[in-house]
Each structure stands twice: as structure tokens, then as C-alpha cells.
N, C-alpha and C positions, 0 to 999 in steps of 0.2 A: 721860581724854582726851576733850574735847568732840567731839560729832558735828557734821558740817557741816550747817547749817540755812540754806537759801537761800530767798528770796522766790519765789513761784510766778509772779509777773508783774513782773519787774524793769523799771524805767524805763530808757530809753535814756540812756547816759552820753555826753554830747557831748564830754567830754574824750577819749574813745577815737576819735571821728571826727577830731578835730584831730590826734591822734597818727598815725592811719592816713594822713592826707593828707601829713603831714610826712615820714613814712617813705617813702611812694610818691614824693614829689617828690625826696627825697634820692637814691633809687635811679635815678630818671629822669635827674637831673643827673649822677650818677656815670657812667652809660652814655654820655650825649651829650657831656659835656665832658672826660671822662678816659678811661674804659675803651675806648671806640670807637677812639680814635687810639693808645692806648698799646701795643696788641698785636693781632696776628692780622688786621689789615686790615679791621676792621669799619667804620671811618670814616676818610675822608681829611682831616678837618678837626680841627685842634688848637685848644684853648682854654687856652694856657699861663697866662693871667691868672686863670682860674677853677680850673684843675686842682688847685693846691695845697690848695684847700679842699674841692672837690667830690669829690676822690678818696676821702674818708672816707664817702661816701654809701652804699657797699656795706653799711654797718652798719644801714641802714634795714631790711634783711631780718631782722636779729636783733630789731629792734623789732617787726616783724610777728609773729615767733614768740612774743614775750611776750604780745602782744595775743591771739593765737590761744589760748594756754594759759589766759588770763584768761576769755575768753568761752566756750570749748568746755567747760570744767568746768561752767559754769552750764547749758549745754545738755544735760547728761547727766541732770539731775534730773527724775524723772517720765517718763523715756523708756525704751522698749525698744530693743534693738539695731536692730530693723527701723525704728523711728521715727528713731533717730539716723542710720542709713544714708540714709534718704529725705531727711532735713533737709540732710545734707552734699552729697548728689548734686544736689539741686535748688538748693542755694546755689552750687555750683561750676561745674556743667557748662553751663548755657545760655550764659553769657557766654564761657566757654572755647571752646565749639564755634564760636561766631561769630568770636572773635579768632583762633583757630587757622586757620580757613578763610580769613580775610582775609590773614593772614600768609603762608599757603601760596600764595594767588593772587598776591600781590605778589612773592614769591620766584620763582615759576614764570615770571611775565611779565617782571620787571625785575631779578631777582637775578643772581647770579654766572653768567657764561657763559664760553665758550672765550676770548673777547677780554678777559677781566677777571682776569688772573693775580694782581693785587694785592688783589683783593677777597676777603674772608673766605669760606672754603669753606662755612661754615654759613649763608651768605646764599643758599642754594639748597635745594630740597627735592624729593624724589621722591614719587610717589603712594603707594608703600609706606610711606614715612616718615609721610606725612600720615595714612594709615589707622591706624597705631599711635598717633600723637599724639592722634587724636580720642578715644582711650580714656583719655587722661591717664596711662596706665601705661607710656609708652614707655621710661622709665628701667629699669623692672622687666623689660622684654623686651630690654634692651640696644640700643635704637634711639635714635639721636640726636634730641634735641628740635628741633622746627622753629624754636623761639625759645629762646635761651639762658636767658631769664628763667624758663622753666618748671621749672628744676631744683628750686626751692623747693617746688613742688607735690608732688613725690615725698616730701619730708620731711613735709609736711602730711598726705598720705595715710597714711604710716606712723604718724604720731601718731594719726590717726583709728582706725587698726587697733588700736593699744594701748588707746585709750579704749573701743573696742567690746568688747574683752576684759574690761575692768573693768566695763562695764555688764552684759555677758552673764553673768559670774560673780559679779555683785553685790558687787564689790570697791570701789565708790565709797565705801561706808560706811567703808572702811578706807584712805581716801586718804592719810593720813599715813604709814602703813606702806608703801603702794605707792610713794610719793615717795622715802622713805628707801631702799627697795630699788633703785629706779631710779637714784638718785644713786650708790649703791654699785656698781651695774653700770657706770655711767659711769666711775667711777674705774678699774675693771678693764679695760673695753673701750677706754678712751681711748688706750691704747698699741698696740691692734691695728690692722692694716691696715683701711682703710675698706671693703674688700670682704669682710672676715670676716663670717660670718652674724650673729653677735650685734651686731657693730658696725653692720652695715647696718640691723638691726632697731631698735636703741636710739639710733642717730645721736648718739653722745656729744659731737660737736662742737657740736651745737645743742640738745641735750636740756636743758641748764641754763636756757635761756630759756623753754621751755615749762613747765618745773617752776616757775620763778619766777612766771610768769603765773598758774598755778593757785594758788600760795600767796597771791599778792596778792588773788585772788578770795576766798579763805577769810578773809583778814584784814579784809574789809569790815565784819564785825560784831564788836563788842567782845568778845563771849563766845567768839569763835573765835580770839582772838589769844593763842596759847599760846607758851611758850618753844620747844617743839619746832618749831613752824612758823617762828619767827624763825630758828632754827638751820638749818633746811632752806633758807630764803631766803638766809642768809649763805653757806652752802656752795655754793649754786647761783651766787651772785655770784662767789665765789672761782674756781669752775670756768669761769665765763663770761669772766672776766678772763684766766685762763690760756689758754683756747682762742682768744680774740680776739687776744692777743699773738702766738701761734703762727701764726694765720691772717694777721696783718698782715705777719709776716716772709716767709711764703710768697708773698703777693701782691706784696710789694716786689721779690722776685727775678723774679717773672713779668712785672711791669710796669716793671722797671728804675727804681724810685723808692724812696723811704724813707717809711714810715709811722711817724709819731712815736708811740712807746709811750704817752707822756703823753696825747696827744690821744685815742688809742684807748681807754685806760682811762677818761678823762674822759667820753667819750661813753657808754660802757657804764654808768658810774656815774650819769650823767644819766638814762638809761633807768630804772634801778632807783629813783632818787629820785623821778622823775616818777610812777611807779606807786605808790610808797609814799604820796605825797601824795594820789593818787586813791583808793587802797584805804582809807586812814584818813579819807577825806572832808575832808581839810584844804583841798583845792582842788576846787571844783565849778564847772561851766560850764552849769548848768541854764537860765540866762537866755538862753543863746546857741543857741537851737534851730536857727538857720540853719547851724550847723556840720555838721548831718546831711547837708547838700548836699555837703560836702567828703568825708564818709565814704563815701557811696554810690558815688562815682566811682573810688575807689582800686583796687578789684579789676579792673574792666575796663581802667583806665589801666595797671596793672601788666602785664596780659596783652598789651596792644596796643603799648606804647611802643617796644620795643627794635628788633627786626630790620626792621620796616617803616620806621622812621626811618633806620636805617643804610642801607638800600637807597636811600632818598630822598637822603641825604647824598651817596652816590656818583653818583647820576644827575643831580640838579639842584642840588647844593650849590654848585657853581661859579657859579651864576646870581645868588646873593644874597650880601649882606654876612653874614658868619658869625653875627653876633649877631642880625640880623634873622631869619636862618634858624632859629636856636635859639628865638627868641620865637614865630615862626610855627608851628614844629613842636610846641611846648608847647601852643599854643592849639588846633591841629588835633587833637592827641592827647586833650586833655582834653575837647574838644567831641565827638569820636568816642566817648569813654568814656561821656559822658552819654547819647548816642544809644543805645548798647548797654544802658545801665541802663533807660532809659524804654521802649524798643521791644523789648527782648529779656528782660532780667531780670524786669521787673515783670509782663508778661503771661504769659510762658512758665514762670516758676517755679511758679506755682499749678497750671498745667495739667500740668506734669511731675510735681508732687507727687501730684496726684490719680491720674494714670496709674500711678505706681509703687505707691501704696497699694493700688490695685485689683490690680495684678500680684502683689504680695507678700502679699496677705491670706491666701493659702493656706499660707504658711510661718509657723507659730506657734512654732517652736522658739525658746527663749529669750524668749518673749513674756511676760515678767514685768517689770513696771515697777520701775525702781530708785526706792525711796522717797526722799522728801525727808528726809534724815537728821536726826534730832532731833525729828521730830514723833511724835505718839502712835502712829500705825500702825507706824512704824519700831521703836519701843520694844517693841511687841507682836509684832514680827516680821512684820507685815502687808506686803502687796505693793503697796498703793496709795500714791500720793503726788502731789504737785503737778506740774503740767506746766511745767517751767522753760523759759523762752523765751530763746534766746541772741541777743545782738546780732550783727550781721553782722561777720565778720572777714575779713581778706585772707589769702589765702594767699599767700596769698602767696606771696603773695608771692610767701596768700601768692606773703589768700596771697596 
């Protein structure tokens, strides 16, 4: 079984930037033109002409999860647990703190009040709720998120915890075995309630996407394309299709509509085929460096877009043509996301990284680098390796 051997300084893959932006835009349009009006009183404005198409935009989060698996595996090579922790905190928190604060302020000033019985209850927030949300761990404390879009961040954090264990116990070198075991657990825990401990830790509904992303990362080099990895990939696809169909049925009953199984499966298949083309280097967009400008905006856009816009729809939506409102909202949100990137993420990420590194320098437990597997030091059992640099991902979603 070949070891995973990855470059120490990978080039940015602009294909991922395009996919990130497409996923973010799909989620945004899903919320604005379908989900907001369909249930719970989030939006008073319906878009019946767009909804039959944009209602499938929720699957953009699944695409984010594939991207996350793809780039996070790369970020583990040459990293200690401490370094991985610092890289994730500095990537996620600066933009999140600003977006969470802005959402809180908007909900406190203009959100649901006593005179707004038709308005969604989640369009208001308390100071206690805000304090918990600023940790990004609100779901683990059983506190409602200030913005519904934050749910995917809890999945991302759980994924990072699993990856931290693999780094700490130096199991990245056995990534194939780990993925097979994870898939096996997904089969077992998939039938358990979502609140069951193992189901909560292994998130079986979304695990196939992260697993697929990691396999696609491994398949980039011809020497790493083994039958086992293709089998893992096919199994993850099978589980992803199963889970997506079950989710579509559940969402259909929630939103009183029908999600076509054919469309859902086609979209999931398109995700896998797109990544296969990228992993095998059949499709490259190296000439289109400008796509990076789309990629950098996706995370802050995802964090900002939902509840702030819904509050605006309730308060000033009646003043505009609904399509003009939709266009203006998209422009404002994308513009605000760029401002967060330039004035928050860029300057404060480095400062936060420096602060955390100084703070954590005293903690040297597990301070053993995960070697770039397949190099000479790995074969000798050495602890040194290249410093893999990860491309930015969304948490997404996702992040």
C-alpha cells in the first residue's frame, strides 16, 4: 500500500476557488429565494419563478465539505497538533467574530420584537446567546446559533477534532485504514439518532463528503491511485447518494415541496465528477488567477448572508421591487464580505497566529511533526517532514 506523499509547497488550485464561490452562491440563493419564505417566517418575500431551481442550493454545503476534506488533509503534513490548531483558529475566527457581532447588532436593533408575530423567532438574539456564539461552540453547549448558517461550522470543528487525533497519534500515515474504519462506523452509526454520542462525533450524514475530499487529495499523484482508494471513493459516493436522498425527503416534508431524487443524485454526481477531473489534473484553471478573488470572499459571505438579509427583507423589503431587492442584497453582502476579508482577515490573521503561537509555546505535548509520508525520514521512522500549506477552505460553510 503506497504511502501518501504530498508536495511541501502546493500551488493554489483556482478550480477550488471557483467551486467555493459556486457553493456559496448556491446556498445564498437557496436562503433568499426559497428557504426564507418556505417555512418559519424568515422572509416575507416569495420567488416562485426561481424557487424550483434554487431550492437545491442547500447542497452547496455538501460541496463545501468535500472541499474541506480535500484541503485539510494537505494541511496536516509537517504539522503538529498545536500548529494545526493555530492554523484552524486563525483561519476561522477573525471573520467569524466580526460577522457574528454584526448579525447580533442587527438582530438586537431591528430583529423580531413583540409587534412581529410572523417574524422568525431566530431573528432575535440575547447577550447570553451572543457570548456563547462568539466561541463558535454554541451547538456543543446546546445554545441556539445567532445565524442558522452556523450549523455547518459545528460539523467542521468536529472534523478538525478527528484530524487532530490523527495528527497527534501519527495516524495520517495510515490514512487508508483510518478512512476504511470511518466508513465502517458510518454504516453502523447511520441508523442511530443524531444525538447518540458516536453519531454526533462521526456525523454519518456528512462524513462521506469529507472522506471523498481526502481521497481526491490522495489521488492527485499517479503513484497514489490505488484500487483501495477508488473503492473508498465509490463507497463514499454510495453513502452520499443514500444520505442526500433521505435528506431531500425530510426537507420536502419540512418545506412542503418535492425535491426530485434525479436532480439530487445528479448534483451529488456532478460534485464527484468535478473533483475527479481536478484530482486527475484533467481540468486545470491555472491561467485564471483572478478566480482567487472569488475564493477569498466565500467564507465571510457565508457567515454574513443569512439572518442580516432576512431582517432587511422584513423591514425594508416592501420598498423595493423584489428582484431589485435580491440584486442589491447580493451586491451588499458580497461587498461586505470583501471588506471583512481585506480589513479583518488579512491583517488580524497574522496577528492572531503570532499571539497563539506565543501562548501555546509552553505546551509541547504531541509536539512531533507528522512526516510527509513516503519521504526518506518517514521510511526511517524520523519525525521531520515538509510543512504542507493548505489552501483556504470554507467552512463552512463552511465553511
